PQR file with spaces between the fields and no chain letter, atoms N, CA, C, O and H, PARSE charges and radii, in Angstrom:
ATOM       1  N    SER     1      21.090    3.971   32.846 -0.4000 1.5000
ATOM       2  CA   SER     1      21.061    5.287   33.621 -0.0000 2.0000
ATOM       3  C    SER     1      20.704    6.300   33.491  0.5500 1.7000
ATOM       4  O    SER     1      20.907    6.511   32.295 -0.5500 1.4000
ATOM       5  N    PHE     2      20.339    7.033   33.844 -0.4000 1.5000
ATOM       6  CA   PHE     2      20.312    8.656   33.776 -0.0000 2.0000
ATOM       7  C    PHE     2      21.439    9.930   34.606  0.5500 1.7000
ATOM       8  O    PHE     2      21.851    9.924   35.766 -0.5500 1.4000
ATOM       9  H    PHE     2      20.174    6.862   34.815  0.4000 1.0000
ATOM      10  N    VAL     3      21.669   10.826   33.619 -0.4000 1.5000
ATOM      11  CA   VAL     3      23.093   11.503   33.981 -0.0000 2.0000
ATOM      12  C    VAL     3      22.808   12.866   34.366  0.5500 1.7000
ATOM      13  O    VAL     3      22.487   13.641   33.465 -0.5500 1.4000
ATOM      14  H    VAL     3      21.335   10.831   32.676  0.4000 1.0000
ATOM      15  N    ILE     4      22.879   13.336   35.692 -0.4000 1.5000
ATOM      16  CA   ILE     4      22.655   14.591   36.210 -0.0000 2.0000
ATOM      17  C    ILE     4      24.141   15.156   35.786  0.5500 1.7000
ATOM      18  O    ILE     4      25.171   14.530   36.032 -0.5500 1.4000
ATOM      19  H    ILE     4      23.140   12.707   36.424  0.4000 1.0000
ATOM      20  N    ASP     5      24.106   16.514   35.069 -0.4000 1.5000
ATOM      21  CA   ASP     5      25.203   17.326   35.067 -0.0000 2.0000
ATOM      22  C    ASP     5      25.271   17.776   35.927  0.5500 1.7000
ATOM      23  O    ASP     5      24.684   17.331   36.913 -0.5500 1.4000
ATOM      24  H    ASP     5      23.268   17.023   34.869  0.4000 1.0000
ATOM      25  N    ALA     6      26.153   19.069   35.976 -0.4000 1.5000
ATOM      26  CA   ALA     6      26.883   20.052   36.818 -0.0000 2.0000
ATOM      27  C    ALA     6      25.286   21.287   36.933  0.5500 1.7000
ATOM      28  O    ALA     6      24.809   21.680   37.998 -0.5500 1.4000
ATOM      29  H    ALA     6      26.631   19.431   35.175  0.4000 1.0000
ATOM      30  N    ASP     7      24.921   21.547   35.946 -0.4000 1.5000
ATOM      31  CA   ASP     7      23.489   21.979   35.906 -0.0000 2.0000
ATOM      32  C    ASP     7      22.173   21.795   36.413  0.5500 1.7000
ATOM      33  O    ASP     7      21.140   22.463   36.366 -0.5500 1.4000
ATOM      34  H    ASP     7      25.308   21.228   35.081  0.4000 1.0000
ATOM      35  N    LEU     8      22.512   20.648   36.936 -0.4000 1.5000
ATOM      36  CA   LEU     8      21.134   19.860   37.491 -0.0000 2.0000
ATOM      37  C    LEU     8      20.431   19.672   36.517  0.5500 1.7000
ATOM      38  O    LEU     8      19.217   19.597   36.706 -0.5500 1.4000
ATOM      39  H    LEU     8      23.351   20.104   36.974  0.4000 1.0000
ATOM      40  N    MET     9      20.854   19.565   35.446 -0.4000 1.5000
ATOM      41  CA   MET     9      20.131   19.552   33.950 -0.0000 2.0000
ATOM      42  C    MET     9      20.151   17.732   33.720  0.5500 1.7000
ATOM      43  O    MET     9      21.232   17.162   33.578 -0.5500 1.4000
ATOM      44  H    MET     9      21.840   19.626   35.293  0.4000 1.0000
ATOM      45  N    LEU    10      18.974   17.039   33.710 -0.4000 1.5000
ATOM      46  CA   LEU    10      19.065   15.420   33.200 -0.0000 2.0000
ATOM      47  C    LEU    10      19.044   15.305   31.955  0.5500 1.7000
ATOM      48  O    LEU    10      18.392   16.068   31.242 -0.5500 1.4000
ATOM      49  H    LEU    10      18.096   17.502   33.825  0.4000 1.0000
ATOM      50  N    ASP    11      19.805   14.264   31.479 -0.4000 1.5000
ATOM      51  CA   ASP    11      20.286   14.027   30.201 -0.0000 2.0000
ATOM      52  C    ASP    11      19.367   13.160   29.531  0.5500 1.7000
ATOM      53  O    ASP    11      19.915   12.058   29.484 -0.5500 1.4000
ATOM      54  H    ASP    11      20.334   13.644   32.058  0.4000 1.0000
ATOM      55  N    LEU    12      18.319   13.112   29.026 -0.4000 1.5000
ATOM      56  CA   LEU    12      17.667   11.710   28.226 -0.0000 2.0000
ATOM      57  C    LEU    12      17.941   11.343   26.918  0.5500 1.7000
ATOM      58  O    LEU    12      17.304   10.600   26.172 -0.5500 1.4000
ATOM      59  H    LEU    12      17.874   14.006   29.064  0.4000 1.0000
ATOM      60  N    GLY    13      18.739   11.821   26.776 -0.4000 1.5000
ATOM      61  CA   GLY    13      19.374   11.790   25.189 -0.0000 2.0000
ATOM      62  C    GLY    13      19.401    9.836   25.147  0.5500 1.7000
ATOM      63  O    GLY    13      19.060    9.106   24.217 -0.5500 1.4000
ATOM      64  H    GLY    13      19.256   12.425   27.382  0.4000 1.0000
ATOM      65  N    GLU    14      19.634    9.672   25.742 -0.4000 1.5000
ATOM      66  CA   GLU    14      20.107    7.886   25.670 -0.0000 2.0000
ATOM      67  C    GLU    14      18.461    7.247   25.587  0.5500 1.7000
ATOM      68  O    GLU    14      18.040    6.504   24.700 -0.5500 1.4000
ATOM      69  H    GLU    14      19.911   10.265   26.498  0.4000 1.0000
ATOM      70  N    ALA    15      17.693    7.763   26.763 -0.4000 1.5000
ATOM      71  CA   ALA    15      16.300    7.449   26.918 -0.0000 2.0000
ATOM      72  C    ALA    15      15.437    7.679   25.425  0.5500 1.7000
ATOM      73  O    ALA    15      14.725    6.919   24.769 -0.5500 1.4000
ATOM      74  H    ALA    15      18.035    8.367   27.483  0.4000 1.0000
ATOM      75  N    LEU    16      15.725    8.634   25.295 -0.4000 1.5000
ATOM      76  CA   LEU    16      14.694    9.063   23.727 -0.0000 2.0000
ATOM      77  C    LEU    16      15.246    8.098   22.599  0.5500 1.7000
ATOM      78  O    LEU    16      14.521    7.576   21.752 -0.5500 1.4000
ATOM      79  H    LEU    16      16.304    9.251   25.828  0.4000 1.0000
ATOM      80  N    ARG    17      16.901    7.889   22.707 -0.4000 1.5000
ATOM      81  CA   ARG    17      16.988    7.308   21.600 -0.0000 2.0000
ATOM      82  C    ARG    17      16.331    5.926   21.552  0.5500 1.7000
ATOM      83  O    ARG    17      15.470    5.570   20.747 -0.5500 1.4000
ATOM      84  H    ARG    17      17.489    8.313   23.395  0.4000 1.0000
ATOM      85  N    GLN    18      16.913    5.149   22.618 -0.4000 1.5000
ATOM      86  CA   GLN    18      16.316    3.574   22.750 -0.0000 2.0000
ATOM      87  C    GLN    18      14.950    3.644   22.370  0.5500 1.7000
ATOM      88  O    GLN    18      14.537    2.723   21.665 -0.5500 1.4000
ATOM      89  H    GLN    18      17.612    5.438   23.272  0.4000 1.0000
ATOM      90  N    TYR    19      13.784    4.987   22.848 -0.4000 1.5000
ATOM      91  CA   TYR    19      12.326    4.610   22.752 -0.0000 2.0000
ATOM      92  C    TYR    19      12.473    4.831   20.980  0.5500 1.7000
ATOM      93  O    TYR    19      11.699    4.223   20.240 -0.5500 1.4000
ATOM      94  H    TYR    19      14.119    5.736   23.421  0.4000 1.0000
ATOM      95  N    ALA    20      13.285    5.536   20.551 -0.4000 1.5000
ATOM      96  CA   ALA    20      12.694    5.791   19.306 -0.0000 2.0000
ATOM      97  C    ALA    20      13.137    4.189   17.930  0.5500 1.7000
ATOM      98  O    ALA    20      12.852    3.814   16.793 -0.5500 1.4000
ATOM      99  H    ALA    20      13.913    6.030   21.152  0.4000 1.0000
ATOM     100  N    LEU    21      13.964    3.805   19.116 -0.4000 1.5000
ATOM     101  CA   LEU    21      14.343    2.799   18.376 -0.0000 2.0000
ATOM     102  C    LEU    21      13.675    1.491   18.554  0.5500 1.7000
ATOM     103  O    LEU    21      13.771    0.643   17.667 -0.5500 1.4000
ATOM     104  H    LEU    21      14.195    4.110   20.039  0.4000 1.0000
ATOM     105  N    ILE    22      13.026    1.274   19.600 -0.4000 1.5000
ATOM     106  CA   ILE    22      11.830    0.357   20.025 -0.0000 2.0000
ATOM     107  C    ILE    22      10.327    0.888   19.013  0.5500 1.7000
ATOM     108  O    ILE    22       9.518    0.040   18.637 -0.5500 1.4000
ATOM     109  H    ILE    22      12.948    1.963   20.321  0.4000 1.0000
ATOM     110  N    SER    23      10.172    2.227   18.717 -0.4000 1.5000
ATOM     111  CA   SER    23       9.215    2.320   18.457 -0.0000 2.0000
ATOM     112  C    SER    23       9.168    2.331   16.788  0.5500 1.7000
ATOM     113  O    SER    23       8.212    2.119   16.042 -0.5500 1.4000
ATOM     114  H    SER    23      10.829    2.917   19.022  0.4000 1.0000
ATOM     115  N    SER    24      10.270    2.589   16.544 -0.4000 1.5000
ATOM     116  CA   SER    24      10.254    2.049   14.784 -0.0000 2.0000
ATOM     117  C    SER    24      10.352    0.475   14.586  0.5500 1.7000
ATOM     118  O    SER    24      10.807   -0.274   15.451 -0.5500 1.4000
ATOM     119  H    SER    24      11.047    2.761   17.149  0.4000 1.0000
ATOM     120  N    PRO    25       9.828    0.015   13.226 -0.5600 1.5000
ATOM     121  CA   PRO    25       8.966   -0.947   12.977  0.2800 2.0000
ATOM     122  C    PRO    25      10.107   -1.645   13.119  0.5500 1.7000
ATOM     123  O    PRO    25      11.081   -0.942   13.390 -0.5500 1.4000
ATOM     124  N    SER    26      10.356   -3.113   12.999 -0.4000 1.5000
ATOM     125  CA   SER    26      11.293   -3.899   12.635 -0.0000 2.0000
ATOM     126  C    SER    26      11.623   -4.300   11.076  0.5500 1.7000
ATOM     127  O    SER    26      12.687   -4.500   10.491 -0.5500 1.4000
ATOM     128  H    SER    26       9.565   -3.684   12.780  0.4000 1.0000
ATOM     129  N    LYS    27      10.186   -4.332   10.639 -0.4000 1.5000
ATOM     130  CA   LYS    27      10.001   -4.930    9.427 -0.0000 2.0000
ATOM     131  C    LYS    27       9.209   -3.692    8.573  0.5500 1.7000
ATOM     132  O    LYS    27       8.037   -3.771    8.206 -0.5500 1.4000
ATOM     133  H    LYS    27       9.322   -4.170   11.115  0.4000 1.0000
ATOM     134  N    PRO    28      10.080   -2.564    8.345 -0.5600 1.5000
ATOM     135  CA   PRO    28       9.111   -1.691    7.439  0.2800 2.0000
ATOM     136  C    PRO    28       8.335   -2.035    6.223  0.5500 1.7000
ATOM     137  O    PRO    28       9.055   -2.625    5.417 -0.5500 1.4000
ATOM     138  N    LEU    29       7.329   -1.899    5.881 -0.4000 1.5000
ATOM     139  CA   LEU    29       6.333   -2.525    4.843 -0.0000 2.0000
ATOM     140  C    LEU    29       5.854   -1.116    4.187  0.5500 1.7000
ATOM     141  O    LEU    29       5.833   -0.048    4.798 -0.5500 1.4000
ATOM     142  H    LEU    29       6.744   -1.420    6.536  0.4000 1.0000
ATOM     143  N    CYS    30       5.474   -1.307    2.833 -0.4000 1.5000
ATOM     144  CA   CYS    30       4.594   -0.634    2.132 -0.0000 2.0000
ATOM     145  C    CYS    30       3.502   -0.203    2.286  0.5500 1.7000
ATOM     146  O    CYS    30       3.168    0.910    1.878 -0.5500 1.4000
ATOM     147  H    CYS    30       5.491   -2.175    2.336  0.4000 1.0000
ATOM     148  N    ARG    31       2.692   -1.050    2.940 -0.4000 1.5000
ATOM     149  CA   ARG    31       1.248   -1.243    3.336 -0.0000 2.0000
ATOM     150  C    ARG    31       1.344   -2.572    4.315  0.5500 1.7000
ATOM     151  O    ARG    31       2.318   -3.302    4.497 -0.5500 1.4000
ATOM     152  H    ARG    31       2.963   -1.953    3.272  0.4000 1.0000
ATOM     153  N    PRO    32       0.046   -2.647    4.876 -0.5600 1.5000
ATOM     154  CA   PRO    32      -0.001   -3.676    5.850  0.2800 2.0000
ATOM     155  C    PRO    32       0.253   -4.916    4.942  0.5500 1.7000
ATOM     156  O    PRO    32       1.150   -5.740    5.121 -0.5500 1.4000
ATOM     157  N    ASP    33      -0.731   -4.926    3.876 -0.4000 1.5000
ATOM     158  CA   ASP    33      -0.919   -6.392    3.452 -0.0000 2.0000
ATOM     159  C    ASP    33       0.542   -6.816    2.526  0.5500 1.7000
ATOM     160  O    ASP    33       0.713   -7.839    1.863 -0.5500 1.4000
ATOM     161  H    ASP    33      -1.460   -4.257    3.731  0.4000 1.0000
ATOM     162  N    CYS    34       1.608   -5.538    2.757 -0.4000 1.5000
ATOM     163  CA   CYS    34       2.606   -6.074    1.702 -0.0000 2.0000
ATOM     164  C    CYS    34       3.257   -7.193    2.415  0.5500 1.7000
ATOM     165  O    CYS    34       3.642   -7.237    3.583 -0.5500 1.4000
ATOM     166  H    CYS    34       1.470   -4.707    3.296  0.4000 1.0000
ATOM     167  N    ALA    35       3.321   -8.356    1.208 -0.4000 1.5000
ATOM     168  CA   ALA    35       4.169   -9.685    1.620 -0.0000 2.0000
ATOM     169  C    ALA    35       5.807   -9.391    1.140  0.5500 1.7000
ATOM     170  O    ALA    35       6.462  -10.274    0.587 -0.5500 1.4000
ATOM     171  H    ALA    35       3.009   -8.320    0.258  0.4000 1.0000
ATOM     172  N    GLY    36       6.143   -8.570    1.317 -0.4000 1.5000
ATOM     173  CA   GLY    36       7.464   -7.901    1.656 -0.0000 2.0000
ATOM     174  C    GLY    36       8.308   -8.147    0.022  0.5500 1.7000
ATOM     175  O    GLY    36       7.893   -7.900   -1.111 -0.5500 1.4000
ATOM     176  H    GLY    36       5.611   -7.853    1.766  0.4000 1.0000
ATOM     177  N    LEU    37       9.788   -8.799    0.546 -0.4000 1.5000
ATOM     178  CA   LEU    37      10.418   -9.117   -0.283 -0.0000 2.0000
ATOM     179  C    LEU    37      11.417  -10.209   -0.133  0.5500 1.7000
ATOM     180  O    LEU    37      12.215  -10.049    0.791 -0.5500 1.4000
ATOM     181  H    LEU    37      10.125   -8.999    1.466  0.4000 1.0000
ATOM     182  N    CYS    38      11.520  -11.139   -0.755 -0.4000 1.5000
ATOM     183  CA   CYS    38      12.378  -12.499   -0.647 -0.0000 2.0000
ATOM     184  C    CYS    38      13.815  -12.228    0.197  0.5500 1.7000
ATOM     185  O    CYS    38      14.656  -11.386   -0.120 -0.5500 1.4000
ATOM     186  H    CYS    38      10.872  -11.269   -1.505  0.4000 1.0000
ATOM     187  N    PRO    39      13.879  -13.009    1.177 -0.5600 1.5000
ATOM     188  CA   PRO    39      15.305  -12.632    1.601  0.2800 2.0000
ATOM     189  C    PRO    39      16.436  -12.800    1.338  0.5500 1.7000
ATOM     190  O    PRO    39      17.430  -12.274    1.839 -0.5500 1.4000
ATOM     191  N    THR    40      16.338  -13.677    0.392 -0.4000 1.5000
ATOM     192  CA   THR    40      17.146  -14.599   -0.325 -0.0000 2.0000
ATOM     193  C    THR    40      17.968  -14.230   -1.678  0.5500 1.7000
ATOM     194  O    THR    40      19.158  -14.341   -1.973 -0.5500 1.4000
ATOM     195  H    THR    40      15.530  -14.104   -0.015  0.4000 1.0000
ATOM     196  N    CYS    41      16.488  -13.596   -2.586 -0.4000 1.5000
ATOM     197  CA   CYS    41      16.872  -13.181   -3.629 -0.0000 2.0000
ATOM     198  C    CYS    41      16.511  -11.583   -3.909  0.5500 1.7000
ATOM     199  O    CYS    41      17.022  -10.953   -4.835 -0.5500 1.4000
ATOM     200  H    CYS    41      15.521  -13.506   -2.347  0.4000 1.0000
ATOM     201  N    GLY    42      15.754  -11.139   -3.167 -0.4000 1.5000
ATOM     202  CA   GLY    42      15.223   -9.824   -2.709 -0.0000 2.0000
ATOM     203  C    GLY    42      14.302   -9.471   -3.992  0.5500 1.7000
ATOM     204  O    GLY    42      14.207   -8.349   -4.489 -0.5500 1.4000
ATOM     205  H    GLY    42      15.338  -11.651   -2.415  0.4000 1.0000
ATOM     206  N    ALA    43      13.525  -10.849   -4.515 -0.4000 1.5000
ATOM     207  CA   ALA    43      12.135  -10.537   -5.319 -0.0000 2.0000
ATOM     208  C    ALA    43      11.203   -9.859   -4.591  0.5500 1.7000
ATOM     209  O    ALA    43      11.100  -10.041   -3.378 -0.5500 1.4000
ATOM     210  H    ALA    43      13.602  -11.760   -4.112  0.4000 1.0000
ATOM     211  N    ASN    44      10.341   -8.907   -5.344 -0.4000 1.5000
ATOM     212  CA   ASN    44       9.193   -8.989   -4.721 -0.0000 2.0000
ATOM     213  C    ASN    44       7.413   -9.349   -4.494  0.5500 1.7000
ATOM     214  O    ASN    44       6.423   -8.973   -5.121 -0.5500 1.4000
ATOM     215  H    ASN    44      10.425   -8.759   -6.330  0.4000 1.0000
ATOM     216  N    LEU    45       7.586  -10.238   -3.312 -0.4000 1.5000
ATOM     217  CA   LEU    45       6.776  -11.286   -3.133 -0.0000 2.0000
ATOM     218  C    LEU    45       5.067  -10.584   -3.451  0.5500 1.7000
ATOM     219  O    LEU    45       4.095  -11.319   -3.626 -0.5500 1.4000
ATOM     220  H    LEU    45       8.391  -10.544   -2.803  0.4000 1.0000
ATOM     221  N    ASN    46       5.018   -9.624   -3.464 -0.4000 1.5000
ATOM     222  CA   ASN    46       3.493   -9.015   -4.095 -0.0000 2.0000
ATOM     223  C    ASN    46       3.155   -9.199   -5.485  0.5500 1.7000
ATOM     224  O    ASN    46       1.969   -9.228   -5.813 -0.5500 1.4000
ATOM     225  H    ASN    46       5.808   -9.027   -3.322  0.4000 1.0000
ATOM     226  N    GLN    47       4.194   -9.342   -6.443 -0.4000 1.5000
ATOM     227  CA   GLN    47       4.376   -9.938   -7.892 -0.0000 2.0000
ATOM     228  C    GLN    47       3.963  -11.480   -7.928  0.5500 1.7000
ATOM     229  O    GLN    47       3.277  -11.924   -8.849 -0.5500 1.4000
ATOM     230  H    GLN    47       5.158   -9.318   -6.177  0.4000 1.0000
ATOM     231  N    GLY    48       4.404  -12.245   -6.906 -0.4000 1.5000
ATOM     232  CA   GLY    48       4.283  -13.547   -7.098 -0.0000 2.0000
ATOM     233  C    GLY    48       5.401  -14.006   -6.232  0.5500 1.7000
ATOM     234  O    GLY    48       6.331  -13.323   -5.805 -0.5500 1.4000
ATOM     235  H    GLY    48       4.961  -11.884   -6.158  0.4000 1.0000
ATOM     236  N    PRO    49       5.120  -15.525   -6.002 -0.5600 1.5000
ATOM     237  CA   PRO    49       6.172  -15.947   -5.135  0.2800 2.0000
ATOM     238  C    PRO    49       7.936  -15.981   -6.560  0.5500 1.7000
ATOM     239  O    PRO    49       7.871  -15.917   -7.788 -0.5500 1.4000
ATOM     240  N    CYS    50       9.067  -16.085   -5.782 -0.4000 1.5000
ATOM     241  CA   CYS    50      10.401  -16.174   -6.499 -0.0000 2.0000
ATOM     242  C    CYS    50      10.866  -17.477   -6.616  0.5500 1.7000
ATOM     243  O    CYS    50      10.448  -18.453   -5.992 -0.5500 1.4000
ATOM     244  H    CYS    50       9.120  -16.137   -4.785  0.4000 1.0000
ATOM     245  N    SER    51      11.724  -17.448   -7.420 -0.4000 1.5000
ATOM     246  CA   SER    51      12.165  -18.810   -8.228 -0.0000 2.0000
ATOM     247  C    SER    51      13.500  -19.308   -7.362  0.5500 1.7000
ATOM     248  O    SER    51      14.258  -20.153   -7.838 -0.5500 1.4000
ATOM     249  H    SER    51      12.064  -16.655   -7.927  0.4000 1.0000
ATOM     250  N    CYS    52      13.685  -18.815   -6.274 -0.4000 1.5000
ATOM     251  CA   CYS    52      15.131  -18.842   -5.493 -0.0000 2.0000
ATOM     252  C    CYS    52      14.592  -20.365   -4.611  0.5500 1.7000
ATOM     253  O    CYS    52      13.417  -20.730   -4.636 -0.5500 1.4000
ATOM     254  H    CYS    52      13.069  -18.129   -5.887  0.4000 1.0000
ATOM     255  N    GLN    53      15.397  -20.921   -4.064 -0.4000 1.5000
ATOM     256  CA   GLN    53      15.377  -22.204   -2.992 -0.0000 2.0000
ATOM     257  C    GLN    53      15.662  -21.283   -1.783  0.5500 1.7000
ATOM     258  O    GLN    53      16.584  -20.468   -1.761 -0.5500 1.4000
ATOM     259  H    GLN    53      16.352  -20.625   -4.043  0.4000 1.0000
ATOM     260  N    SER    54      14.850  -21.475   -0.858 -0.4000 1.5000
ATOM     261  CA   SER    54      15.324  -20.455    0.507 -0.0000 2.0000
ATOM     262  C    SER    54      15.215  -21.649    1.092  0.5500 1.7000
ATOM     263  O    SER    54      14.367  -22.537    1.181 -0.5500 1.4000
ATOM     264  H    SER    54      14.101  -22.137   -0.876  0.4000 1.0000
ATOM     265  N    SER    55      16.387  -21.418    1.498 -0.4000 1.5000
ATOM     266  CA   SER    55      17.487  -22.509    2.573 -0.0000 2.0000
ATOM     267  C    SER    55      16.591  -22.558    4.165  0.5500 1.7000
ATOM     268  O    SER    55      17.196  -21.971    5.062 -0.5500 1.4000
ATOM     269  H    SER    55      17.075  -20.697    1.425  0.4000 1.0000
ATOM     270  N    SER    56      15.796  -22.932    4.404 -0.4000 1.5000
ATOM     271  CA   SER    56      14.882  -22.921    5.597 -0.0000 2.0000
ATOM     272  C    SER    56      16.225  -23.439    6.699  0.5500 1.7000
ATOM     273  O    SER    56      17.238  -24.023    6.314 -0.5500 1.4000
ATOM     274  H    SER    56      15.305  -23.409    3.675  0.4000 1.0000
ATOM     275  N    ASP    57      15.904  -23.039    8.172 -0.4000 1.5000
ATOM     276  CA   ASP    57      17.172  -23.679    9.311 -0.0000 2.0000
ATOM     277  C    ASP    57      16.459  -24.859    9.410  0.5500 1.7000
ATOM     278  O    ASP    57      15.246  -24.904    9.204 -0.5500 1.4000
ATOM     279  H    ASP    57      15.081  -22.565    8.485  0.4000 1.0000
ATOM     280  N    GLU    58      17.196  -25.913    9.742 -0.4000 1.5000
ATOM     281  CA   GLU    58      16.795  -27.065    9.861 -0.0000 2.0000
ATOM     282  C    GLU    58      15.822  -27.562   11.349  0.5500 1.7000
ATOM     283  O    GLU    58      15.078  -28.516   11.575 -0.5500 1.4000
ATOM     284  H    GLU    58      18.181  -25.876    9.910  0.4000 1.0000
ATOM     285  N    ARG    59      16.278  -26.384   12.154 -0.4000 1.5000
ATOM     286  CA   ARG    59      15.793  -26.133   13.449 -0.0000 2.0000
ATOM     287  C    ARG    59      14.537  -26.302   13.302  0.5500 1.7000
ATOM     288  O    ARG    59      13.998  -27.277   13.826 -0.5500 1.4000
ATOM     289  H    ARG    59      16.883  -25.609   11.970  0.4000 1.0000
ATOM     290  N    TRP    60      13.798  -25.368   12.543 -0.4000 1.5000
ATOM     291  CA   TRP    60      12.077  -24.510   13.003 -0.0000 2.0000
ATOM     292  C    TRP    60      11.430  -25.962   11.820  0.5500 1.7000
ATOM     293  O    TRP    60      10.224  -25.917   11.577 -0.5500 1.4000
ATOM     294  H    TRP    60      14.235  -24.576   12.118  0.4000 1.0000
ATOM     295  N    ARG    61      12.389  -27.330   11.064 -0.4000 1.5000
ATOM     296  CA   ARG    61      11.687  -28.076   10.376 -0.0000 2.0000
ATOM     297  C    ARG    61      10.321  -28.862   11.036  0.5500 1.7000
ATOM     298  O    ARG    61       9.448  -29.172   10.225 -0.5500 1.4000
ATOM     299  H    ARG    61      13.369  -27.367   11.261  0.4000 1.0000
ATOM     300  N    ALA    62      10.090  -29.213   12.539 -0.4000 1.5000
ATOM     301  CA   ALA    62       9.770  -29.541   13.462 -0.0000 2.0000
ATOM     302  C    ALA    62       8.374  -28.378   13.593  0.5500 1.7000
ATOM     303  O    ALA    62       7.249  -28.873   13.658 -0.5500 1.4000
ATOM     304  H    ALA    62      10.799  -28.961   13.197  0.4000 1.0000
ATOM     305  N    LEU    63       8.477  -27.349   13.616 -0.4000 1.5000
ATOM     306  CA   LEU    63       7.385  -26.441   13.651 -0.0000 2.0000
ATOM     307  C    LEU    63       6.861  -26.089   12.667  0.5500 1.7000
ATOM     308  O    LEU    63       5.723  -25.647   12.824 -0.5500 1.4000
ATOM     309  H    LEU    63       9.391  -26.947   13.563  0.4000 1.0000
ATOM     310  N    ALA    64       7.492  -26.120   11.059 -0.4000 1.5000
ATOM     311  CA   ALA    64       7.405  -26.279    9.795 -0.0000 2.0000
ATOM     312  C    ALA    64       5.912  -27.576    9.917  0.5500 1.7000
ATOM     313  O    ALA    64       4.687  -27.475    9.848 -0.5500 1.4000
ATOM     314  H    ALA    64       8.417  -26.480   10.932  0.4000 1.0000
ATOM     315  N    ALA    65       6.687  -28.481   10.082 -0.4000 1.5000
ATOM     316  CA   ALA    65       5.627  -29.972    9.825 -0.0000 2.0000
ATOM     317  C    ALA    65       4.254  -29.474   10.729  0.5500 1.7000
ATOM     318  O    ALA    65       3.090  -29.543   10.334 -0.5500 1.4000
ATOM     319  H    ALA    65       7.682  -28.563   10.138  0.4000 1.0000
ATOM     320  N    LEU    66       4.631  -29.054   11.796 -0.4000 1.5000
ATOM     321  CA   LEU    66       3.314  -28.876   12.686 -0.0000 2.0000
ATOM     322  C    LEU    66       1.923  -27.879   11.773  0.5500 1.7000
ATOM     323  O    LEU    66       0.739  -27.924   11.440 -0.5500 1.4000
ATOM     324  H    LEU    66       5.577  -28.997   12.117  0.4000 1.0000
ATOM     325  N    LYS    67       2.716  -27.343   11.746 -0.4000 1.5000
ATOM     326  CA   LYS    67       2.145  -25.574   11.114 -0.0000 2.0000
ATOM     327  C    LYS    67       1.308  -26.595    9.493  0.5500 1.7000
ATOM     328  O    LYS    67       0.089  -26.467    9.376 -0.5500 1.4000
ATOM     329  H    LYS    67       3.678  -27.306   12.016  0.4000 1.0000
ATOM     330  N    ARG    68       1.828  -27.216    8.756 -0.4000 1.5000
ATOM     331  CA   ARG    68       1.215  -27.876    7.875 -0.0000 2.0000
ATOM     332  C    ARG    68       0.437  -28.716    8.010  0.5500 1.7000
ATOM     333  O    ARG    68      -0.332  -29.010    7.094 -0.5500 1.4000
ATOM     334  H    ARG    68       2.817  -27.321    8.852  0.4000 1.0000
ATOM     335  N    GLU    69       0.421  -29.454    9.430 -0.4000 1.5000
ATOM     336  CA   GLU    69      -0.562  -30.408    9.784 -0.0000 2.0000
ATOM     337  C    GLU    69      -1.730  -29.639   10.344  0.5500 1.7000
ATOM     338  O    GLU    69      -2.830  -30.187   10.411 -0.5500 1.4000
ATOM     339  H    GLU    69       1.045  -29.214   10.173  0.4000 1.0000
ATOM     340  N    ASN    70      -1.565  -28.497   10.718 -0.4000 1.5000
ATOM     341  CA   ASN    70      -2.875  -27.339   11.121 -0.0000 2.0000
ATOM     342  C    ASN    70      -3.624  -27.232   10.157  0.5500 1.7000
ATOM     343  O    ASN    70      -4.847  -27.356   10.094 -0.5500 1.4000
ATOM     344  H    ASN    70      -0.671  -28.052   10.664  0.4000 1.0000
ATOM     345  N    GLN    71      -2.707  -26.941    9.212 -0.4000 1.5000
ATOM     346  CA   GLN    71      -3.143  -25.929    7.649 -0.0000 2.0000
ATOM     347  C    GLN    71      -3.967  -27.422    6.854  0.5500 1.7000
ATOM     348  O    GLN    71      -4.609  -27.330    5.807 -0.5500 1.4000
ATOM     349  H    GLN    71      -1.714  -26.839    9.263  0.4000 1.0000
ATOM     350  N    LYS    72      -3.805  -28.462    7.466 -0.4000 1.5000
ATOM     351  CA   LYS    72      -4.321  -29.669    6.476 -0.0000 2.0000
ATOM     352  C    LYS    72      -6.113  -29.789    7.774  0.5500 1.7000
ATOM     353  O    LYS    72      -7.194  -29.802    7.185 -0.5500 1.4000
ATOM     354  H    LYS    72      -3.285  -28.537    8.316  0.4000 1.0000
ATOM     355  N    GLY    73      -6.117  -29.836    8.870 -0.4000 1.5000
ATOM     356  CA   GLY    73      -6.835  -29.963    9.739 -0.0000 2.0000
ATOM     357  C    GLY    73      -7.785  -28.790    9.583  0.5500 1.7000
ATOM     358  O    GLY    73      -8.952  -28.997    9.913 -0.5500 1.4000
ATOM     359  H    GLY    73      -5.239  -29.826    9.348  0.4000 1.0000
ATOM     360  N    SER    74      -7.420  -27.461    9.080 -0.4000 1.5000
ATOM     361  CA   SER    74      -8.305  -26.478    8.869 -0.0000 2.0000
ATOM     362  C    SER    74      -9.822  -26.393    7.831  0.5500 1.7000
ATOM     363  O    SER    74     -10.489  -25.359    7.797 -0.5500 1.4000
ATOM     364  H    SER    74      -6.472  -27.292    8.812  0.4000 1.0000
């Protein structure tokens, strides 16, 4: 909610703060085609795949299998 003070001024500070947070990218990258960094070891994925064992969440296993099947069919 917005606050109107005694001088009848509307405080938009919180609304502007929220807008700024929503407008900023959730995953900032150096360029649009950037592969980013490995979330586990921090290796630059633009230079090639990392050698760490990325631990995937077991809950996503079924979705990953569907993705692999879809890629085979394409």
